C-alpha positions as CSV (number, residue, x, y, z in Angstrom):
1,M,118.1,95.3,124.9
2,T,115.3,93.5,123.3
3,G,112.5,95.7,124.7
4,F,113.8,98.5,122.5
5,Q,113.7,96.8,119.1
6,T,111.2,98.4,116.6
7,S,109.5,95.0,116.0
8,T,108.4,94.8,119.8
9,I,105.0,96.0,120.8
10,E,104.3,96.9,124.5
11,I,100.7,96.7,125.8
12,T,98.0,96.0,128.2
13,E,94.9,98.3,127.6
14,S,94.4,99.3,131.3
15,F,98.0,100.4,131.7
16,V,98.6,102.4,128.6
17,P,98.9,106.1,129.5
18,Q,96.0,108.4,128.9
19,R,96.3,112.1,128.5
20,N,97.7,113.9,131.5
21,R,98.4,110.5,133.1
22,L,102.1,110.1,132.5
23,I,103.5,109.4,136.0
24,S,102.6,106.2,137.8
25,Y,102.7,103.6,135.2
26,P,106.5,102.8,135.0
27,F,106.3,100.9,138.3
28,L,103.6,98.5,137.1
29,D,104.2,95.2,135.4
30,I,102.7,95.1,131.9
31,Y,102.2,92.9,128.9
32,H,105.1,92.7,126.5
33,F,104.0,90.9,123.5
34,N,104.7,89.8,119.9
35,P,102.0,88.7,117.6
36,E,101.8,85.4,119.6
37,I,101.2,87.5,122.8
38,K,103.2,86.2,125.7
39,L,103.2,87.7,129.1
40,I,106.5,88.6,130.8
41,T,106.9,90.7,134.0
42,G,109.7,92.3,135.9
43,Y,112.5,94.6,135.1
44,E,112.4,94.4,131.3
45,A,108.6,95.0,131.3
46,K,109.0,98.1,133.4
47,L,111.6,99.5,131.2
48,N,109.4,98.8,128.2
49,C,106.6,100.7,129.9
50,L,108.9,103.6,130.8
51,Y,110.1,103.8,127.2
52,S,106.5,103.7,125.8
53,L,105.6,106.6,128.1
54,L,108.5,108.6,127.0
55,I,108.1,108.1,123.2
56,N,104.3,108.8,123.5
57,K,104.7,111.9,125.6
58,H,104.1,114.1,122.6
59,M,101.2,113.5,120.3
60,S,101.9,112.8,116.6
61,K,99.6,113.8,113.8
62,I,98.8,110.9,111.6
63,V,97.0,110.8,108.3
64,L,95.7,107.6,106.7
65,V,95.5,107.8,102.9
66,A,93.4,105.4,100.9
67,P,91.2,105.6,97.7
68,Q,88.5,103.7,99.5
69,L,88.0,103.2,103.2
70,G,85.1,101.5,104.8
71,T,81.9,101.7,102.8
72,G,79.6,104.5,102.1
73,K,79.9,107.0,104.9
74,D,81.0,104.4,107.5
75,L,84.5,103.6,108.5
76,L,83.4,100.1,109.6
77,Y,86.2,98.2,111.4
78,W,88.8,101.1,110.9
79,E,86.8,103.3,113.3
80,P,87.6,101.5,116.6
81,I,91.2,100.8,115.5
82,L,91.9,104.6,114.8
83,S,89.9,105.7,117.8
84,K,92.1,103.5,120.1
85,L,95.2,105.1,118.4
86,I,93.7,108.4,119.6
87,T,92.5,107.5,123.1
88,Q,95.2,105.1,124.1
89,F,98.3,106.4,122.4
90,N,97.7,110.2,122.3
91,H,97.9,110.6,118.6
92,E,95.8,112.8,116.4
93,V,94.2,110.9,113.6
94,S,92.7,112.2,110.2
95,I,91.9,110.5,106.9
96,C,92.3,111.4,103.2
97,T,90.1,109.2,101.0
98,G,88.1,109.3,97.9
99,C,84.9,108.9,100.0
100,E,82.8,111.4,101.8
101,F,82.2,110.8,105.6
102,D,79.9,112.5,108.0
103,G,82.6,113.4,110.5
104,A,84.3,110.1,109.9
105,G,84.1,109.1,113.5
106,A,83.6,110.6,116.9
107,L,87.4,111.3,117.2
108,I,88.6,111.0,113.6
109,Y,88.1,113.7,111.0
110,Q,88.5,113.9,107.3
111,E,91.0,116.3,105.9
112,F,89.3,116.5,102.4
113,K,88.0,114.2,99.8
114,I,90.6,113.1,97.2
115,E,89.5,113.6,93.6
116,Y,90.6,110.9,91.2
117,F,90.5,110.6,87.4
118,N,91.2,107.3,85.4
119,L,94.3,107.2,83.3
120,F,94.9,104.0,81.3
121,G,93.3,102.0,84.1
122,F,95.0,103.8,87.0
123,N,93.4,106.1,89.5
124,V,95.3,109.3,89.4
125,P,94.6,112.1,91.9
126,N,94.0,115.6,90.4
127,V,96.4,118.4,90.9
128,S,94.3,120.2,93.4
129,S,94.2,117.1,95.7
130,I,97.9,116.6,95.4
131,Q,98.5,120.3,96.3
132,R,96.2,120.2,99.3
133,F,97.8,117.1,100.6
134,F,101.2,118.6,100.4
135,A,100.1,121.6,102.3
136,L,98.9,119.4,105.3
137,N,100.7,119.5,108.6
138,Y,101.3,115.9,109.6
139,D,104.0,113.8,111.1
140,V,103.3,110.3,109.7
141,A,101.2,109.2,106.6
142,F,99.9,105.6,106.6
143,L,99.4,104.5,102.9
144,I,97.1,101.6,102.1
145,E,97.7,101.3,98.3
146,F,100.6,101.1,95.9
147,N,99.2,103.9,93.6
148,V,100.2,107.1,92.0
149,L,99.4,109.2,95.0
150,S,101.3,106.8,97.3
151,I,104.4,107.3,95.2
152,L,104.1,111.1,95.4
153,I,103.6,111.1,99.2
154,L,106.5,108.6,99.6
155,A,108.8,110.8,97.5
156,F,107.7,114.0,99.3
157,S,108.4,112.3,102.7
158,F,111.6,110.7,101.6
159,F,113.1,114.2,100.8
160,N,111.5,115.9,103.8
161,N,113.2,115.3,107.2
162,N,109.9,116.2,109.0
163,K,107.6,113.8,107.2
164,R,107.4,110.1,107.6
165,A,105.5,107.5,105.4
166,V,104.5,104.0,106.3
167,I,103.0,101.4,103.9
168,L,100.4,99.0,105.1
169,V,100.4,95.8,103.2
170,E,97.5,93.6,104.3
171,N,98.7,90.3,102.9
172,S,100.4,88.5,100.0
173,P,98.4,88.7,96.8
174,I,99.1,85.0,96.3
175,F,95.7,84.3,97.9
176,L,94.1,85.7,94.8
177,S,95.6,83.0,92.6
178,G,92.6,81.1,92.6
179,I,90.6,83.8,90.8
180,N,93.5,84.9,88.6
181,K,93.6,88.5,90.0
182,I,97.2,88.7,90.9
183,R,99.0,91.7,89.5
184,F,102.4,90.1,89.0
185,G,104.8,91.3,86.4
186,T,107.9,93.5,85.8
187,F,106.0,96.8,85.9
188,F,104.0,96.1,89.0
189,D,106.9,94.7,90.9
190,W,109.0,97.6,90.1
191,Q,106.4,100.1,91.0
192,R,105.9,98.4,94.4
193,R,109.6,98.0,95.0
194,L,109.9,101.8,94.5
195,C,107.3,102.5,97.0
196,C,109.0,100.1,99.6
197,Y,112.3,101.7,98.9
198,L,110.9,105.2,99.6
199,A,108.9,104.1,102.6
200,D,110.3,104.5,106.1
201,K,108.6,101.3,107.3
202,I,106.2,98.6,105.9
203,V,103.8,97.0,108.2
204,T,102.0,93.7,107.2
205,N,99.6,91.5,109.1
206,N,101.3,88.1,108.9
207,E,104.2,86.1,107.7
208,H,102.7,85.5,104.2
209,G,102.8,89.3,103.8
210,S,106.3,89.4,105.2
211,E,107.6,86.7,102.8
212,Y,106.0,88.6,99.8
213,L,107.8,91.7,100.8
214,K,111.2,90.0,101.2
215,K,111.1,87.6,98.3
216,R,109.1,89.3,95.7
217,L,109.6,93.0,96.5
218,K,113.2,92.6,97.8
219,V,112.5,94.5,101.1
220,K,115.1,94.3,103.8
221,E,113.8,92.5,106.9
222,E,114.7,95.4,109.2
223,K,112.2,97.6,107.3
224,I,109.3,95.3,107.9
225,I,107.0,95.2,111.0
226,V,104.8,92.1,111.2
227,G,101.8,92.4,113.3
228,T,97.9,92.3,112.9
229,Y,97.2,96.1,112.3
230,L,93.7,95.3,110.7
231,S,91.2,93.0,112.2
232,S,87.6,93.1,113.3
233,S,85.8,91.8,116.3
234,F,82.3,91.7,117.7
235,E,82.9,90.5,121.3
236,D,80.2,92.8,122.7
237,C,77.5,91.3,120.4
238,Q,76.7,88.1,122.2
239,R,73.2,87.0,122.7
240,P,71.4,83.6,123.4
241,K,71.0,81.4,120.4
242,S,67.4,80.8,119.1
243,E,66.2,77.2,119.0
244,S,67.1,75.2,115.9
245,A,65.4,71.8,116.8
246,G,68.7,69.9,116.9
247,K,70.0,71.3,113.6
248,V,73.4,72.7,113.1
249,K,73.0,76.3,112.1
250,M,75.7,77.4,109.6
251,V,76.1,81.0,108.3
252,A,78.1,82.3,105.3
253,V,78.5,86.1,104.6
254,G,79.8,87.9,101.4
255,R,78.9,89.4,98.1
256,L,77.0,87.1,95.9
257,V,79.6,86.9,93.1
258,K,81.2,84.0,91.5
259,N,84.5,84.4,93.3
260,K,83.0,83.8,96.7
261,G,82.4,80.2,95.9
262,F,78.7,79.9,97.0
263,N,77.8,77.8,93.8
264,N,80.4,75.3,94.9
265,L,78.9,75.3,98.4
266,I,75.4,74.7,97.4
267,D,76.6,71.8,95.1
268,E,78.5,70.3,98.0
269,V,75.4,70.5,100.3
270,A,73.3,68.9,97.6
271,S,75.7,65.9,97.6
272,L,75.2,65.2,101.4
273,P,73.0,62.3,102.4
274,S,69.4,63.5,103.1
275,K,69.7,62.4,106.7
276,V,72.7,64.9,107.1
277,Q,70.6,67.6,105.3
278,E,67.9,67.2,107.7
279,N,70.1,68.2,110.6
280,L,71.6,71.2,108.7
281,M,70.4,74.8,108.2
282,L,72.6,77.2,106.1
283,D,71.9,80.9,105.7
284,I,73.8,83.0,103.2
285,Y,73.8,86.8,103.9
286,G,74.8,89.2,101.1
287,E,73.6,90.5,97.7
288,G,75.1,90.5,94.3
289,E,74.9,89.6,90.5
290,I,74.5,85.9,90.9
291,R,71.6,85.8,93.4
292,S,69.1,84.6,90.8
293,N,71.5,81.9,89.7
294,L,71.9,80.7,93.4
295,E,68.3,80.7,93.9
296,S,67.8,78.6,90.7
297,L,70.6,76.3,91.9
298,I,68.9,75.9,95.4
299,N,65.5,75.0,93.8
300,E,67.2,72.7,91.3
301,H,68.7,70.7,94.2
302,N,65.4,70.9,96.4
303,L,67.4,72.5,99.1
304,S,64.9,75.5,99.9
305,N,64.2,73.8,103.2
306,V,68.1,73.8,104.0
307,I,69.6,76.8,102.4
308,N,68.2,80.3,102.7
309,L,69.5,83.6,101.0
310,K,68.9,86.2,103.6
311,G,70.0,89.4,101.8
312,L,72.1,92.2,103.1
313,V,72.5,92.9,106.7
314,P,73.7,96.2,108.1
315,Y,77.3,96.2,109.4
316,K,76.1,97.4,112.8
317,E,73.8,94.4,113.1
318,L,76.1,91.8,111.8
319,G,77.5,90.8,115.1
320,S,74.1,90.1,116.6
321,V,73.1,88.1,113.5
322,L,76.3,86.0,113.5
323,S,76.1,85.3,117.2
324,D,72.8,83.2,116.6
325,Y,74.6,80.6,114.6
326,D,76.7,77.5,115.4
327,V,79.4,77.4,112.7
328,F,80.7,80.0,110.2
329,I,81.7,78.9,106.7
330,M,83.7,80.7,104.1
331,P,84.0,78.8,100.6
332,T,85.8,81.6,98.7
333,L,87.8,80.8,95.6
334,G,90.2,83.6,96.5
335,D,90.2,86.3,99.1
336,Y,92.9,88.6,100.0
337,R,92.0,88.5,103.7
338,S,88.4,88.3,104.7
339,L,87.8,90.2,107.9
340,V,84.3,88.5,108.5
341,S,86.4,85.5,109.6
342,F,87.9,87.5,112.3
343,E,84.4,88.6,113.4
344,A,83.2,85.0,113.4
345,I,85.9,83.7,115.8
346,S,85.3,86.9,118.1
347,L,81.9,85.4,118.7
348,G,83.2,82.0,119.3
349,L,82.0,80.5,116.1
350,P,83.9,77.3,114.8
351,I,85.0,78.0,111.2
352,L,85.1,76.1,107.9
353,L,87.5,78.3,106.0
354,S,88.7,78.1,102.4
355,K,92.5,77.5,102.0
356,Y,92.3,80.4,99.5
357,D,91.3,82.9,102.1
358,G,94.2,85.0,103.2
359,S,93.1,85.1,106.8
360,S,93.4,81.4,107.3
361,S,96.8,81.4,108.7
362,E,95.7,83.8,111.5
363,V,92.2,82.8,112.4
364,L,92.2,79.0,111.9
365,K,93.9,76.4,113.9
366,E,93.3,73.2,112.0
367,G,91.3,70.8,114.1
368,G,91.2,73.2,116.9
369,N,88.7,75.7,116.0
370,G,87.6,74.4,112.7
371,F,88.8,73.0,109.4
372,S,90.3,74.0,106.2
373,I,88.2,73.5,103.0
374,D,89.2,73.5,99.4
375,P,86.4,74.7,97.1
376,F,88.1,73.4,94.1
377,E,88.3,69.8,95.4
378,K,85.1,67.8,95.2
379,G,83.9,66.5,98.5
380,S,86.3,68.7,100.6
381,I,83.4,71.1,101.9
382,S,80.8,68.3,102.2
383,S,83.0,66.0,104.2
384,K,83.7,68.8,106.8
385,I,80.0,69.8,106.9
386,R,79.0,66.3,107.4
387,Y,81.6,65.8,110.2
388,V,80.3,68.8,112.1
389,A,76.6,67.8,111.6
390,E,77.3,64.3,112.8
391,N,79.4,65.4,115.8
392,Q,77.5,68.4,117.2
393,D,78.9,67.7,120.6
394,I,82.3,69.2,119.5
395,I,80.9,72.6,118.7
396,P,81.1,74.0,122.3
397,K,84.7,72.8,122.7
398,I,86.1,74.2,119.4
399,S,84.2,77.4,120.1
400,L,86.5,77.9,123.1
401,V,89.4,77.8,120.8
402,S,88.0,80.4,118.4
403,R,87.5,82.8,121.4
404,S,91.1,82.1,122.5
405,L,92.5,82.9,119.1
406,A,90.3,86.0,118.8
407,S,91.7,87.5,122.1
408,K,94.7,88.9,120.2
409,F,92.6,90.4,117.4
410,T,91.2,93.4,119.2
411,P,91.0,97.1,118.1
412,F,93.5,97.9,120.9
413,N,96.0,95.3,119.7
414,S,95.7,96.6,116.1
415,S,96.3,100.1,117.2
416,S,99.3,99.1,119.1
417,V,101.0,97.7,115.9
418,L,100.2,101.0,114.3
419,N,101.7,102.8,117.2
420,N,104.9,100.7,117.1
421,A,105.3,101.8,113.5
422,I,104.8,105.4,114.5
423,T,107.3,105.3,117.3
424,S,109.9,103.4,115.1
425,V,109.9,106.0,112.4
426,S,109.7,108.9,114.9
427,K,113.2,107.9,116.3
428,K,114.9,108.4,112.9
């Protein structure tokens, strides 16, 4: 029966069982969806719901392992996803990472801080951290990196019938080709193939990641779960836009480093006719090593009345900041999978997105909610900016498409994908 396949996810937030509420829901119609999210009702949906209740009746203890998680002492986009995994699916969730957290989150706790040392360019956990992890009482470990600690945990789980290990692969590294940061080669491939062989399941966000696993790492298809387990949204941050005197207000967000393509963006804006520039305002948020270079480039092109470097914005304020703009632009030369593009569409922003951003296959519907841009192709960025600036009436229409696409990228849906992985390995 299709409803019982491990690649199937069953949800609708209001109908997922809460603690001590495990009786009435099998008689309700629910959403039964794949990553495209399609609604079905009737007998199969009720069976799916009943099955979901049965397999989630007993709470599993989950530990998320990563060298780095969030930033500073903040879990950022991981906190709402992991919290949903607790409140909606009755799992206990903790983290093991190389960072310190103040309680991690309201419901999430940190087991301990993993201490690493550098060995020939590799982050290797010290013996004490390894011993402490193997002493943990957990059911399923989610691993974010193909590193030494992951190999040890995977091997430990492989030979332990009471432990399960799931690798989270965000995307294919092919999107880093524009900045020559792909770790391809015999050693890295064999290291990752070993990890995938030892893992119980591998979860990836999109088909690019799936193809990478199958073709490059030789992973069998039945071991792969494709679903958006990591996304970010600011749907609760809407506010009225400030007046802009008829100008199109564009926003870019990212570290001010060469790979983000902001130099290219400024050059492309400079190539626009002065009449188009007069109808444009571009704010760039972020800090980094090339800020002074960008300031010089803006002054060199006499664009100080068009382009503004706004500095850092706290993550908790980012949603409110983005909601004040008309269009989001990401000119990156290579990005694994930027989450800020997910946040932009959750606010209904049309997007101009680099073809070298790994999120493009998920958040961009070409011509629907925005356009693809090529930062290496002269005129690609400027032509799209000009089109939007001269056709401002399309912004409200394509904004609706962004909101529609964003509806499936919620913390609840991401936690559902993780729960699907937990239940699939728990049946082994």
